[in-house]
N, CA, C and O atoms as CSV, one atom per row, in Angstrom:
chain,resi,resn,atom,element,x,y,z
A,1,MET,N,N,88.299,144.434,115.059
A,1,MET,CA,C,88.163,143.223,115.842
A,1,MET,C,C,87.073,142.358,115.215
A,1,MET,O,O,86.009,142.856,114.847
A,2,THR,N,N,87.339,141.094,115.100
A,2,THR,CA,C,86.355,140.181,114.523
A,2,THR,C,C,85.599,139.473,115.629
A,2,THR,O,O,86.106,139.258,116.730
A,3,GLU,N,N,84.390,139.126,115.302
A,3,GLU,CA,C,83.562,138.406,116.260
A,3,GLU,C,C,83.906,136.925,116.215
A,3,GLU,O,O,84.257,136.399,115.159
A,4,PRO,N,N,83.806,136.251,117.358
A,4,PRO,CA,C,84.058,134.816,117.344
A,4,PRO,C,C,83.032,134.110,116.466
A,4,PRO,O,O,81.859,134.480,116.432
A,5,SER,N,N,83.487,133.114,115.777
A,5,SER,CA,C,82.608,132.372,114.877
A,5,SER,C,C,81.684,131.456,115.667
A,5,SER,O,O,82.099,130.800,116.622
A,6,SER,N,N,80.438,131.426,115.252
A,6,SER,CA,C,79.496,130.493,115.868
A,6,SER,C,C,79.463,129.187,115.089
A,6,SER,O,O,78.720,128.264,115.421
A,7,HIS,N,N,80.294,129.129,114.035
A,7,HIS,CA,C,80.369,127.929,113.201
A,7,HIS,C,C,81.117,126.819,113.945
A,7,HIS,O,O,82.228,127.025,114.436
A,8,THR,N,N,80.505,125.667,114.019
A,8,THR,CA,C,81.154,124.511,114.624
A,8,THR,C,C,81.870,123.741,113.523
A,8,THR,O,O,81.244,123.318,112.552
A,9,PRO,N,N,83.174,123.559,113.669
A,9,PRO,CA,C,83.874,122.817,112.613
A,9,PRO,C,C,83.383,121.380,112.547
A,9,PRO,O,O,83.029,120.772,113.557
A,10,ARG,N,N,83.372,120.855,111.322
A,10,ARG,CA,C,82.939,119.469,111.169
A,10,ARG,C,C,83.979,118.551,111.801
A,10,ARG,O,O,85.160,118.895,111.856
A,11,PRO,N,N,83.554,117.409,112.269
A,11,PRO,CA,C,84.506,116.482,112.903
A,11,PRO,C,C,85.499,115.938,111.875
A,11,PRO,O,O,85.163,115.769,110.703
A,12,GLU,N,N,86.707,115.671,112.322
A,12,GLU,CA,C,87.738,115.080,111.474
A,12,GLU,C,C,87.403,113.599,111.270
A,12,GLU,O,O,87.336,112.849,112.244
A,13,PRO,N,N,87.191,113.167,110.025
A,13,PRO,CA,C,86.834,111.761,109.797
A,13,PRO,C,C,88.009,110.829,110.094
A,13,PRO,O,O,89.174,111.191,109.935
A,14,THR,N,N,87.666,109.638,110.524
A,14,THR,CA,C,88.650,108.614,110.852
A,14,THR,C,C,88.361,107.363,110.019
A,14,THR,O,O,87.364,107.298,109.300
A,15,MET,N,N,89.236,106.388,110.129
A,15,MET,CA,C,88.986,105.111,109.450
A,15,MET,C,C,87.757,104.422,110.029
A,15,MET,O,O,87.103,103.652,109.325
A,16,ASP,N,N,87.432,104.673,111.276
A,16,ASP,CA,C,86.188,104.129,111.829
A,16,ASP,C,C,84.985,104.688,111.062
A,16,ASP,O,O,84.028,103.964,110.785
A,17,ASP,N,N,85.039,105.973,110.725
A,17,ASP,CA,C,83.963,106.584,109.930
A,17,ASP,C,C,83.908,105.961,108.538
A,17,ASP,O,O,82.830,105.647,108.032
A,18,ILE,N,N,85.077,105.786,107.925
A,18,ILE,CA,C,85.146,105.164,106.598
A,18,ILE,C,C,84.535,103.769,106.647
A,18,ILE,O,O,83.723,103.408,105.795
A,19,ASN,N,N,84.929,102.991,107.644
A,19,ASN,CA,C,84.430,101.612,107.752
A,19,ASN,C,C,82.930,101.566,108.028
A,19,ASN,O,O,82.230,100.692,107.518
A,20,ALA,N,N,82.437,102.501,108.830
A,20,ALA,CA,C,80.995,102.551,109.107
A,20,ALA,C,C,80.213,102.918,107.843
A,20,ALA,O,O,79.174,102.323,107.555
A,21,LEU,N,N,80.715,103.893,107.098
A,21,LEU,CA,C,80.063,104.264,105.839
A,21,LEU,C,C,80.096,103.111,104.851
A,21,LEU,O,O,79.098,102.830,104.186
A,22,LYS,N,N,81.237,102.443,104.752
A,22,LYS,CA,C,81.373,101.305,103.841
A,22,LYS,C,C,80.358,100.217,104.198
A,22,LYS,O,O,79.680,99.685,103.318
A,23,ALA,N,N,80.257,99.893,105.468
A,23,ALA,CA,C,79.315,98.855,105.903
A,23,ALA,C,C,77.871,99.284,105.641
A,23,ALA,O,O,77.047,98.478,105.210
A,24,PHE,N,N,77.572,100.544,105.901
A,24,PHE,CA,C,76.216,101.054,105.685
A,24,PHE,C,C,75.823,100.951,104.219
A,24,PHE,O,O,74.745,100.453,103.894
A,25,ILE,N,N,76.694,101.421,103.336
A,25,ILE,CA,C,76.384,101.387,101.902
A,25,ILE,C,C,76.270,99.950,101.414
A,25,ILE,O,O,75.331,99.608,100.695
A,26,ARG,N,N,77.218,99.110,101.803
A,26,ARG,CA,C,77.173,97.701,101.375
A,26,ARG,C,C,75.888,97.018,101.828
A,26,ARG,O,O,75.300,96.237,101.080
A,27,ALA,N,N,75.455,97.309,103.043
A,27,ALA,CA,C,74.228,96.686,103.560
A,27,ALA,C,C,72.998,97.105,102.753
A,27,ALA,O,O,72.041,96.336,102.650
A,28,ARG,N,N,73.009,98.304,102.185
A,28,ARG,CA,C,71.890,98.760,101.360
A,28,ARG,C,C,71.982,98.211,99.932
A,28,ARG,O,O,70.956,97.900,99.326
A,29,VAL,N,N,73.205,98.089,99.387
A,29,VAL,CA,C,73.374,97.786,97.966
A,29,VAL,C,C,73.450,96.288,97.692
A,29,VAL,O,O,72.961,95.835,96.657
A,30,ARG,N,N,74.040,95.517,98.580
A,30,ARG,CA,C,74.179,94.076,98.310
A,30,ARG,C,C,72.842,93.392,98.049
A,30,ARG,O,O,72.753,92.596,97.114
A,31,PRO,N,N,71.791,93.665,98.836
A,31,PRO,CA,C,70.500,93.026,98.523
A,31,PRO,C,C,69.959,93.433,97.150
A,31,PRO,O,O,69.328,92.627,96.466
A,32,LEU,N,N,70.207,94.678,96.749
A,32,LEU,CA,C,69.762,95.114,95.427
A,32,LEU,C,C,70.476,94.321,94.333
A,32,LEU,O,O,69.862,93.887,93.358
A,33,ARG,N,N,71.784,94.142,94.515
A,33,ARG,CA,C,72.549,93.366,93.532
A,33,ARG,C,C,72.102,91.910,93.535
A,33,ARG,O,O,71.942,91.314,92.470
A,34,THR,N,N,71.901,91.338,94.700
A,34,THR,CA,C,71.506,89.939,94.814
A,34,THR,C,C,70.164,89.680,94.153
A,34,THR,O,O,69.970,88.634,93.534
A,35,ASN,N,N,69.243,90.614,94.277
A,35,ASN,CA,C,67.887,90.430,93.741
A,35,ASN,C,C,67.742,90.833,92.283
A,35,ASN,O,O,66.696,90.597,91.679
A,36,ALA,N,N,68.772,91.435,91.711
A,36,ALA,CA,C,68.687,91.858,90.307
A,36,ALA,C,C,69.184,90.744,89.391
A,36,ALA,O,O,70.134,90.042,89.738
A,37,PRO,N,N,68.568,90.574,88.246
A,37,PRO,CA,C,69.090,89.611,87.268
A,37,PRO,C,C,70.519,89.999,86.881
A,37,PRO,O,O,70.816,91.180,86.699
A,38,THR,N,N,71.396,89.012,86.757
A,38,THR,CA,C,72.815,89.306,86.539
A,38,THR,C,C,73.102,90.017,85.222
A,38,THR,O,O,74.172,90.605,85.066
A,39,ASP,N,N,72.191,89.977,84.292
A,39,ASP,CA,C,72.419,90.662,83.015
A,39,ASP,C,C,71.700,92.010,82.941
A,39,ASP,O,O,71.546,92.575,81.858
A,40,SER,N,N,71.259,92.525,84.095
A,40,SER,CA,C,70.465,93.753,84.104
A,40,SER,C,C,71.327,94.986,84.396
A,40,SER,O,O,72.437,94.894,84.921
A,41,VAL,N,N,70.776,96.119,84.041
A,41,VAL,CA,C,71.408,97.401,84.349
A,41,VAL,C,C,71.487,97.587,85.861
A,41,VAL,O,O,72.473,98.117,86.372
A,42,GLU,N,N,70.459,97.156,86.572
A,42,GLU,CA,C,70.439,97.302,88.023
A,42,GLU,C,C,71.587,96.529,88.671
A,42,GLU,O,O,72.250,97.030,89.579
A,43,PHE,N,N,71.813,95.311,88.198
A,43,PHE,CA,C,72.911,94.501,88.731
A,43,PHE,C,C,74.245,95.209,88.493
A,43,PHE,O,O,75.068,95.322,89.402
A,44,ARG,N,N,74.451,95.683,87.261
A,44,ARG,CA,C,75.724,96.345,86.932
A,44,ARG,C,C,75.900,97.633,87.730
A,44,ARG,O,O,77.014,97.948,88.148
A,45,ALA,N,N,74.836,98.371,87.945
A,45,ALA,CA,C,74.927,99.606,88.728
A,45,ALA,C,C,75.271,99.304,90.183
A,45,ALA,O,O,76.117,99.973,90.777
A,46,ALA,N,N,74.618,98.302,90.752
A,46,ALA,CA,C,74.911,97.924,92.136
A,46,ALA,C,C,76.348,97.420,92.262
A,46,ALA,O,O,77.055,97.755,93.213
A,47,GLU,N,N,76.765,96.619,91.303
A,47,GLU,CA,C,78.135,96.093,91.298
A,47,GLU,C,C,79.148,97.233,91.188
A,47,GLU,O,O,80.174,97.220,91.868
A,48,ALA,N,N,78.865,98.205,90.343
A,48,ALA,CA,C,79.762,99.349,90.182
A,48,ALA,C,C,79.866,100.150,91.474
A,48,ALA,O,O,80.960,100.569,91.855
A,49,LEU,N,N,78.738,100.368,92.154
A,49,LEU,CA,C,78.775,101.110,93.409
A,49,LEU,C,C,79.564,100.345,94.465
A,49,LEU,O,O,80.358,100.940,95.194
A,50,LEU,N,N,79.357,99.049,94.553
A,50,LEU,CA,C,80.125,98.246,95.509
A,50,LEU,C,C,81.618,98.291,95.192
A,50,LEU,O,O,82.445,98.375,96.100
A,51,ASP,N,N,81.960,98.235,93.914
A,51,ASP,CA,C,83.371,98.327,93.523
A,51,ASP,C,C,83.959,99.680,93.913
A,51,ASP,O,O,85.074,99.750,94.429
A,52,LEU,N,N,83.212,100.750,93.668
A,52,LEU,CA,C,83.694,102.081,94.032
A,52,LEU,C,C,83.876,102.230,95.537
A,52,LEU,O,O,84.837,102.853,95.989
A,53,VAL,N,N,82.971,101.670,96.303
A,53,VAL,CA,C,83.103,101.709,97.758
A,53,VAL,C,C,84.387,101.002,98.183
A,53,VAL,O,O,85.102,101.485,99.061
A,54,SER,N,N,84.680,99.862,97.564
A,54,SER,CA,C,85.911,99.137,97.880
A,54,SER,C,C,87.150,99.951,97.515
A,54,SER,O,O,88.104,100.011,98.290
A,55,VAL,N,N,87.139,100.570,96.353
A,55,VAL,CA,C,88.287,101.365,95.915
A,55,VAL,C,C,88.495,102.567,96.835
A,55,VAL,O,O,89.614,102.824,97.279
A,56,VAL,N,N,87.430,103.295,97.118
A,56,VAL,CA,C,87.549,104.490,97.962
A,56,VAL,C,C,88.016,104.113,99.366
A,56,VAL,O,O,88.850,104.808,99.946
A,57,SER,N,N,87.490,103.029,99.914
A,57,SER,CA,C,87.929,102.635,101.255
A,57,SER,C,C,89.371,102.139,101.236
A,57,SER,O,O,90.094,102.327,102.214
A,58,GLY,N,N,89.803,101.510,100.144
A,58,GLY,CA,C,91.195,101.102,100.019
A,58,GLY,C,C,92.135,102.295,99.951
A,58,GLY,O,O,93.202,102.293,100.566
A,59,VAL,N,N,91.732,103.312,99.200
A,59,VAL,CA,C,92.523,104.544,99.132
A,59,VAL,C,C,92.574,105.201,100.507
A,59,VAL,O,O,93.625,105.692,100.921
A,60,ALA,N,N,91.458,105.213,101.208
A,60,ALA,CA,C,91.423,105.790,102.561
A,60,ALA,C,C,92.372,105.044,103.491
A,60,ALA,O,O,93.073,105.662,104.292
A,61,ASP,N,N,92.397,103.729,103.389
A,61,ASP,CA,C,93.293,102.937,104.234
A,61,ASP,C,C,94.754,103.297,103.952
A,61,ASP,O,O,95.535,103.497,104.882
A,62,ALA,N,N,95.118,103.379,102.679
A,62,ALA,CA,C,96.489,103.748,102.313
A,62,ALA,C,C,96.813,105.166,102.777
A,62,ALA,O,O,97.921,105.436,103.240
A,63,THR,N,N,95.853,106.059,102.653
A,63,THR,CA,C,96.038,107.443,103.080
A,63,THR,C,C,96.255,107.516,104.590
A,63,THR,O,O,97.150,108.216,105.063
A,64,ALA,N,N,95.438,106.797,105.334
A,64,ALA,CA,C,95.560,106.788,106.797
A,64,ALA,C,C,96.893,106.189,107.236
A,64,ALA,O,O,97.486,106.652,108.211
A,65,LYS,N,N,97.364,105.181,106.539
A,65,LYS,CA,C,98.663,104.571,106.886
A,65,LYS,C,C,99.813,105.550,106.675
A,65,LYS,O,O,100.866,105.411,107.297
A,66,ARG,N,N,99.621,106.533,105.807
A,66,ARG,CA,C,100.628,107.582,105.619
A,66,ARG,C,C,100.418,108.721,106.618
A,66,ARG,O,O,101.076,109.758,106.538
A,67,ALA,N,N,99.504,108.517,107.549
A,67,ALA,CA,C,99.162,109.515,108.573
A,67,ALA,C,C,98.636,110.809,107.951
A,67,ALA,O,O,98.887,111.900,108.462
A,68,GLU,N,N,97.910,110.675,106.853
A,68,GLU,CA,C,97.276,111.817,106.197
A,68,GLU,C,C,95.771,111.749,106.432
A,68,GLU,O,O,95.230,110.669,106.670
A,69,PRO,N,N,95.091,112.889,106.366
A,69,PRO,CA,C,93.643,112.899,106.602
A,69,PRO,C,C,92.871,112.158,105.501
A,69,PRO,O,O,93.284,112.126,104.342
A,70,VAL,N,N,91.765,111.578,105.889
A,70,VAL,CA,C,90.906,110.834,104.956
A,70,VAL,C,C,89.626,111.618,104.635
A,70,VAL,O,O,88.582,111.034,104.346
A,71,ASP,N,N,89.730,112.938,104.692
A,71,ASP,CA,C,88.564,113.803,104.458
A,71,ASP,C,C,87.913,113.552,103.102
A,71,ASP,O,O,86.696,113.389,103.014
A,72,THR,N,N,88.719,113.522,102.052
A,72,THR,CA,C,88.175,113.388,100.704
A,72,THR,C,C,87.469,112.057,100.529
A,72,THR,O,O,86.364,112.006,99.989
A,73,GLU,N,N,88.091,110.987,100.978
A,73,GLU,CA,C,87.499,109.662,100.848
A,73,GLU,C,C,86.202,109.573,101.647
A,73,GLU,O,O,85.225,108.978,101.193
A,74,CYS,N,N,86.200,110.168,102.842
A,74,CYS,CA,C,84.992,110.165,103.668
A,74,CYS,C,C,83.885,110.959,102.977
A,74,CYS,O,O,82.720,110.562,103.012
A,75,PHE,N,N,84.246,112.069,102.356
A,75,PHE,CA,C,83.264,112.872,101.620
A,75,PHE,C,C,82.627,112.054,100.502
A,75,PHE,O,O,81.411,112.090,100.318
A,76,TYR,N,N,83.447,111.318,99.759
A,76,TYR,CA,C,82.914,110.504,98.660
A,76,TYR,C,C,81.911,109.469,99.176
A,76,TYR,O,O,80.825,109.318,98.617
A,77,LEU,N,N,82.280,108.764,100.236
A,77,LEU,CA,C,81.387,107.728,100.773
A,77,LEU,C,C,80.140,108.347,101.401
A,77,LEU,O,O,79.039,107.819,101.246
A,78,ALA,N,N,80.309,109.455,102.105
A,78,ALA,CA,C,79.152,110.114,102.724
A,78,ALA,C,C,78.195,110.635,101.656
A,78,ALA,O,O,76.980,110.625,101.851
A,79,THR,N,N,78.739,111.087,100.532
A,79,THR,CA,C,77.896,111.548,99.430
A,79,THR,C,C,77.042,110.400,98.903
A,79,THR,O,O,75.851,110.576,98.647
A,80,ALA,N,N,77.644,109.231,98.742
A,80,ALA,CA,C,76.883,108.063,98.285
A,80,ALA,C,C,75.835,107.660,99.326
A,80,ALA,O,O,74.715,107.290,98.974
A,81,ALA,N,N,76.199,107.733,100.592
A,81,ALA,CA,C,75.275,107.338,101.668
A,81,ALA,C,C,74.078,108.270,101.781
A,81,ALA,O,O,73.042,107.885,102.322
A,82,GLN,N,N,74.210,109.493,101.276
A,82,GLN,CA,C,73.106,110.459,101.342
A,82,GLN,C,C,71.833,109.928,100.697
A,82,GLN,O,O,70.738,110.375,101.039
A,83,ALA,N,N,71.958,108.989,99.779
A,83,ALA,CA,C,70.776,108.411,99.132
A,83,ALA,C,C,69.848,107.756,100.150
A,83,ALA,O,O,68.652,107.606,99.898
A,84,TRP,N,N,70.395,107.366,101.296
A,84,TRP,CA,C,69.618,106.697,102.340
A,84,TRP,C,C,69.559,107.542,103.608
A,84,TRP,O,O,69.509,106.994,104.710
A,85,GLN,N,N,69.564,108.856,103.472
A,85,GLN,CA,C,69.597,109.743,104.629
A,85,GLN,C,C,68.421,109.511,105.577
A,85,GLN,O,O,68.561,109.728,106.780
A,86,GLY,N,N,67.284,109.082,105.076
A,86,GLY,CA,C,66.132,108.833,105.934
A,86,GLY,C,C,66.163,107.485,106.638
A,86,GLY,O,O,65.294,107.203,107.463
A,87,HIS,N,N,67.139,106.654,106.331
A,87,HIS,CA,C,67.238,105.321,106.940
A,87,HIS,C,C,67.610,105.451,108.416
A,87,HIS,O,O,68.422,106.306,108.768
A,88,PRO,N,N,67.031,104.617,109.287
A,88,PRO,CA,C,67.330,104.740,110.715
A,88,PRO,C,C,68.802,104.493,111.079
A,88,PRO,O,O,69.253,104.941,112.133
A,89,ASP,N,N,69.543,103.799,110.239
A,89,ASP,CA,C,70.957,103.554,110.531
A,89,ASP,C,C,71.878,104.651,109.996
A,89,ASP,O,O,73.084,104.619,110.239
A,90,PHE,N,N,71.317,105.617,109.271
A,90,PHE,CA,C,72.122,106.720,108.758
A,90,PHE,C,C,72.551,107.590,109.937
A,90,PHE,O,O,71.719,108.003,110.745
A,91,GLN,N,N,73.838,107.863,110.031
A,91,GLN,CA,C,74.373,108.669,111.126
A,91,GLN,C,C,74.345,110.152,110.747
A,91,GLN,O,O,74.876,110.516,109.698
A,92,PRO,N,N,73.752,111.005,111.556
A,92,PRO,CA,C,73.665,112.433,111.225
A,92,PRO,C,C,75.024,113.085,110.940
A,92,PRO,O,O,75.106,114.016,110.139
A,93,VAL,N,N,76.071,112.608,111.581
A,93,VAL,CA,C,77.404,113.191,111.348
A,93,VAL,C,C,77.836,113.026,109.901
A,93,VAL,O,O,78.613,113.839,109.400
A,94,TRP,N,N,77.352,111.989,109.213
A,94,TRP,CA,C,77.736,111.774,107.815
A,94,TRP,C,C,77.265,112.913,106.924
A,94,TRP,O,O,77.893,113.193,105.903
A,95,ALA,N,N,76.185,113.566,107.286
A,95,ALA,CA,C,75.693,114.693,106.503
A,95,ALA,C,C,76.630,115.891,106.604
A,95,ALA,O,O,76.559,116.798,105.775
A,96,GLN,N,N,77.502,115.910,107.601
A,96,GLN,CA,C,78.451,117.012,107.776
A,96,GLN,C,C,79.700,116.843,106.942
A,96,GLN,O,O,80.453,117.799,106.759
A,97,TYR,N,N,79.935,115.651,106.433
A,97,TYR,CA,C,81.149,115.429,105.645
A,97,TYR,C,C,80.942,115.928,104.246
A,97,TYR,O,O,81.847,115.834,103.417
């Protein structure tokens, strides 16, 4: 006989989670891009991260429209958001993805 697990399963991510992560990351990165000289490494890095956020959220949208889980896409965005884990707007649930 096995003992019941005390492990709480992580919540199933939704498009609301994807959109919240996207908004959170964009709010942190857009000012960095805006304040960086356009020919700088910082500008290109910020631009690349914003582009990746757009691509991942677009894939999540297409995935959700097929009624498939968006776990992988949420994991990617939550991983990027971890850079700001100490920020007051960071949602603790994102650390579970």
